[in-house]
C-alpha positions in Angstrom: -10.2 -51.7 2.5 -13.3 -49.6 3.2 -16.3 -50.1 0.9 -16.8 -47.4 -1.6 -19.8 -45.1 -0.7 -22.8 -45.2 -2.9 -22.2 -41.5 -3.6 -18.8 -42.4 -5.1 -20.4 -45.3 -7.0 -22.8 -42.8 -8.5 -20.0 -40.6 -9.7 -18.0 -43.6 -11.0 -21.1 -45.0 -12.8 -22.0 -41.7 -14.6 -18.6 -40.1 -15.0 -16.0 -42.7 -14.6 -13.7 -40.5 -12.5 -14.0 -37.4 -10.3 -11.8 -35.6 -12.7 -14.1 -36.3 -15.6 -17.1 -35.1 -13.6 -15.2 -31.9 -12.7 -14.3 -31.3 -16.3 -17.8 -32.0 -17.5 -19.4 -29.6 -14.9 -16.7 -26.9 -15.3 -15.6 -27.2 -11.6 -12.5 -28.4 -9.7 -11.9 -31.8 -8.4 -11.5 -30.1 -5.0 -15.2 -29.2 -5.2 -16.2 -32.8 -5.8 -13.9 -34.0 -2.9 -15.7 -31.5 -0.7 -19.1 -33.0 -1.8 -17.8 -36.5 -0.9 -16.2 -35.6 2.4 -18.2 -32.7 3.8 -21.1 -31.2 1.9 -22.9 -33.4 -0.7 -25.5 -30.7 -1.1 -23.1 -28.8 -3.2 -23.9 -31.2 -6.1 -27.5 -30.0 -6.1 -26.5 -26.8 -7.9 -25.5 -29.0 -10.9 -28.6 -31.1 -11.0 -29.8 -29.7 -14.3 -26.6 -30.5 -16.1 -26.4 -34.0 -14.5 -30.0 -34.8 -15.5 -29.5 -33.4 -19.0 -26.4 -35.4 -19.9 -26.4 -38.5 -17.7 -29.8 -40.1 -18.0 -30.8 -39.7 -14.4 -33.7 -37.9 -12.8 -33.6 -34.9 -10.4 -35.1 -37.2 -7.8 -32.2 -39.6 -8.2 -29.6 -36.9 -7.7 -31.5 -35.6 -4.7 -31.7 -39.1 -3.2 -27.9 -39.6 -3.7 -27.2 -36.3 -1.9 -29.6 -37.0 1.0 -28.4 -40.6 1.4 -24.7 -39.5 1.4 -25.4 -36.7 3.9 -27.0 -39.3 6.2 -24.0 -41.6 5.7 -21.6 -38.8 6.6 -23.5 -37.9 9.7 -23.4 -41.5 10.9 -19.8 -42.1 10.1 
């Protein structure tokens, strides 16, 4: 079984599930799947909401996105 990406771990830690994240942000789970599989930068649009409600900094969100993008490019 493949190790879960740190990006997915971030989502699980702060939201529990992708569905809960989607519900909290008012988007679809398909959008979150796209962030995970193709375009993690899509999450940046929701940085203010994530920072406000999940006790993380904007820098942490940016780091997660940049690290996952690098992960996808090397996969």
